[in-house]
C-alpha positions in Angstrom: -53.2 -66.6 97.6 -51.0 -65.3 100.5 -50.8 -67.6 103.6 -52.7 -65.1 105.8 -55.8 -65.4 103.6 -56.1 -69.1 103.9 -59.3 -70.0 105.8 -59.2 -72.5 108.7 -61.1 -75.0 106.5 -58.8 -74.7 103.6 -55.7 -74.9 105.9 -56.3 -78.6 106.5 -56.0 -79.2 102.8 -52.8 -77.2 102.4 -50.4 -80.2 102.0 -52.6 -81.6 99.2 -52.9 -78.2 97.5 -49.1 -78.1 97.2 -48.9 -81.4 95.4 -48.6 -83.8 98.3 -51.1 -86.6 98.4 -52.4 -88.8 101.3 -50.8 -91.9 99.7 -47.4 -90.2 100.4 -48.1 -91.3 103.9 -48.7 -94.9 102.9 -46.2 -97.5 104.1 -46.0 -101.0 102.7 -47.9 -103.8 104.5 -46.4 -107.2 105.0 -47.8 -110.6 105.8 -44.3 -111.9 106.5 -43.2 -110.1 109.6 -39.6 -111.4 109.2 -39.5 -109.7 105.8 -40.9 -106.5 107.3 -38.3 -106.5 110.0 -35.5 -107.0 107.6 -36.6 -104.2 105.3 -36.9 -101.8 108.2 -33.4 -102.8 109.4 -32.1 -102.0 105.9 -33.8 -98.6 106.1 -32.2 -98.0 109.5 -28.8 -98.9 108.1 -29.4 -96.5 105.2 -30.2 -93.8 107.8 -26.7 -94.2 109.3 -25.2 -93.9 105.8 -27.0 -90.6 105.4 -25.8 -89.4 108.7 -22.2 -90.3 107.7 -22.7 -88.4 104.4 -23.8 -85.3 106.2 -20.9 -85.5 108.7 -23.0 -86.1 111.7 -20.5 -88.5 113.3 -18.4 -87.6 116.3 -16.4 -90.5 117.6 -18.8 -93.1 119.0 -21.5 -90.6 119.8 -24.9 -90.6 118.1 -27.6 -93.1 117.6 -30.8 -93.8 115.6 -33.4 -96.2 117.0 -36.3 -97.9 115.2 -39.1 -99.6 116.9 -39.4 -103.3 116.1 -42.5 -104.0 114.0 -43.3 -107.3 115.9 -42.2 -106.7 119.5 -43.0 -103.0 119.8 -41.5 -102.9 123.3 -38.0 -103.4 121.7 -36.0 -101.3 119.3 -33.1 -101.7 116.9 -30.1 -99.4 117.2 -26.4 -99.1 116.1 -23.8 -101.1 118.1 -21.2 -99.0 120.0 -18.0 -98.3 118.1 -19.0 -98.9 114.5 -18.7 -95.9 112.3 -22.0 -94.7 110.6 -20.5 -95.1 107.2 -19.8 -98.9 107.8 -23.1 -99.9 109.3 -25.1 -102.7 107.6 -28.5 -104.2 108.4 -26.7 -107.2 109.9 -24.8 -105.1 112.3 -27.8 -103.6 114.1 -28.7 -104.8 117.6 -32.2 -105.3 119.1 -32.7 -104.0 122.7 -35.5 -104.7 125.1 -37.1 -102.4 127.6 -34.6 -103.4 130.3 -31.6 -102.6 128.2 -30.7 -106.1 127.3 -29.4 -106.9 123.8 -31.5 -109.8 122.6 -30.5 -110.1 118.9 -28.2 -108.6 116.3 -24.8 -108.6 114.9 -21.5 -109.9 116.2 -20.8 -106.6 118.0 -23.5 -106.4 120.7 -22.1 -103.5 122.7 -24.8 -101.1 123.6 -24.3 -97.4 124.0 -25.9 -96.7 127.4 -26.8 -93.2 126.4 -28.6 -94.6 123.4 -30.7 -96.9 125.7 -31.4 -94.1 128.3 -32.7 -91.7 125.7 -34.4 -93.9 123.1 -36.1 -96.3 125.5 -37.7 -93.4 127.2 -38.8 -91.8 124.0 -40.3 -95.0 122.6 -42.1 -95.7 125.9 -43.5 -92.2 126.2 -44.5 -91.8 122.6 -46.2 -94.9 121.0 -46.6 -92.8 117.8 -42.8 -92.6 117.4 -41.3 -95.3 115.3 -37.9 -93.7 115.0 -35.7 -91.3 117.0 -32.4 -89.7 115.9 -29.7 -88.1 118.0 -26.2 -87.0 117.1 -23.7 -84.3 117.8 -23.9 -82.5 114.5 -21.9 -79.3 114.2 -24.6 -76.6 113.8 -27.1 -78.3 116.0 -24.8 -78.6 118.9 -23.5 -75.0 118.4 -27.0 -73.5 118.3 -27.9 -75.6 121.3 -25.4 -73.6 123.4 -27.6 -70.5 123.0 -30.4 -72.0 125.0 -33.1 -70.6 122.7 -35.6 -71.9 120.2 -35.2 -71.5 116.5 -36.5 -68.2 115.1 -39.0 -68.4 112.3 -36.8 -66.6 109.7 -37.2 -68.9 106.7 -39.8 -71.1 105.1 -37.9 -74.2 106.2 -37.7 -73.1 109.8 -41.5 -72.9 109.8 -41.4 -76.7 109.8 -40.6 -76.4 113.5 -43.1 -73.6 114.4 -44.4 -74.5 117.9 -43.1 -78.0 117.1 -39.7 -78.1 118.9 -38.6 -77.6 122.5 -35.4 -76.8 124.4 -34.2 -79.3 127.0 -32.2 -77.1 129.4 -31.1 -79.6 132.1 -27.7 -80.7 130.8 -26.0 -83.2 133.2 -23.3 -84.6 131.1 -23.5 -87.9 129.2 -27.0 -89.3 129.5 -26.4 -92.6 131.3 -29.3 -92.7 133.8 -32.8 -93.8 132.8 -34.3 -90.9 134.8 -32.5 -88.4 132.6 -33.9 -90.1 129.5 -37.4 -89.8 131.0 -36.8 -86.1 131.7 -35.9 -85.6 128.0 -39.0 -87.5 126.9 -41.2 -85.4 129.2 -39.7 -82.2 127.9 -40.2 -83.3 124.3 -43.9 -83.9 124.9 -45.8 -84.2 121.7 -43.2 -82.2 119.6 -41.1 -83.7 116.9 -37.7 -82.2 117.8 -35.9 -81.3 121.0 -32.8 -79.1 121.1 -30.8 -80.6 124.0 -28.9 -77.6 125.5 -25.1 -77.9 125.2 -25.6 -81.2 123.5 -27.4 -81.4 120.1 -30.5 -82.3 118.2 -33.1 -85.1 118.9 -35.7 -85.7 116.2 -38.6 -88.1 116.0 -41.0 -89.4 113.4 -43.8 -91.8 112.7 -41.5 -93.3 110.1 -37.7 -93.5 109.8 -37.8 -91.3 106.7 -39.6 -88.6 108.5 -37.4 -88.6 111.6 -34.2 -88.5 109.5 -35.4 -85.6 107.4 -36.4 -83.6 110.5 -33.0 -84.1 111.9 -31.2 -83.0 108.7 -33.6 -80.0 108.2 -33.2 -78.8 111.8 -29.4 -79.0 111.4 -29.6 -76.8 108.3 -32.0 -74.4 110.0 -29.6 -74.1 112.9 -26.8 -73.3 110.4 -29.0 -70.7 108.8 -29.9 -69.1 112.1 -26.2 -68.9 113.2 -25.2 -67.3 109.9 -28.1 -64.8 109.9 -27.5 -63.8 113.4 -23.8 -63.3 112.7 -24.4 -61.3 109.6 -27.0 -59.0 111.3 -24.8 -58.5 114.3 -22.1 -57.1 112.1 -24.6 -54.6 110.7 -26.2 -53.7 114.0 -29.5 -55.4 113.1 -31.4 -58.6 113.5 -33.0 -61.1 111.1 -36.5 -60.4 109.8 -38.9 -62.8 111.4 -42.0 -64.4 109.8 -45.2 -63.4 111.5 -47.0 -66.0 113.7 -50.0 -66.3 111.3 -47.8 -67.0 108.3 -45.5 -69.3 110.2 -48.5 -71.3 111.5 -49.9 -71.7 108.0 -46.6 -72.6 106.5 -46.1 -75.2 109.2 -49.3 -77.0 108.0 -47.4 -77.8 104.8 -43.7 -77.8 105.7 -44.2 -79.4 109.1 -46.7 -82.0 108.0 -46.0 -85.7 108.3 -46.6 -86.0 104.5 -43.9 -83.4 103.8 -41.4 -84.9 106.2 -41.8 -88.4 104.9 -41.8 -87.5 101.2 -38.7 -85.4 101.7 -37.0 -88.2 103.6 -37.9 -90.8 100.9 -36.0 -88.7 98.4 -32.9 -88.8 100.6 -33.1 -92.5 101.0 -33.4 -92.9 97.2 -30.2 -90.9 96.9 -28.2 -92.9 99.4 -29.3 -96.2 97.8 -28.1 -94.9 94.4 -24.8 -93.7 95.8 -24.0 -96.9 97.8 -25.6 -99.4 95.5 -27.6 -100.7 98.5 -24.4 -102.1 100.1 -25.9 -101.3 103.6 -28.5 -104.0 103.0 -26.1 -106.9 103.6 
């Protein structure tokens, strides 16, 4: 059945019809909060290993934050100066709402840009457990164009009416006000393209947020290549119509799809590293 013929009622069931199941959203429950915190920190460390694998490092720039499961006004993040490929669970630092490091590894240096951006996101969006930002090559390149992603592939439809452009670049984000401006621009969307800067992704789980970042980076790469190829031929990429893009988003942009896709990536990095990041 073509997407345009899916009824409004059926559209709500699209993720299930593609093989996804509601239990793909299920997250483990813990009676021991210390155990839960440790497992989530291990997942966060694994996320940095994934970012390293995909080449999302740029000096000391870039950060992924994860809301603490006990004190939800705080979050865990990477310390300043430690390469993504070396980060372990024991290296992560816990930051409170005032920017004070209250727990973590031996290196407790906080990237002030990480605090300014992530504290604002976590405060404005109680539904966001994880937020990712880094200066990836294609994301930061596409961000210089000051435009939203075109719906030219099935994968780009994951972000149909679900990403924004933050146009107010003022250099390194060091002020809390700038972080609040980014959070306001993001609104209820899952990704922001920070103009002249890069990608910011969010998710209800760390797996979802990491996958949206990686997927947006690849979509930016695709967009740049398609635009370049068409420019050389005097044309433009064929865009997916709004109706089809909206229906495709119900599957490709769903929380279930994002989390399940992310889980596969985390399985891969655990196999490749032998879980070394859990130390």
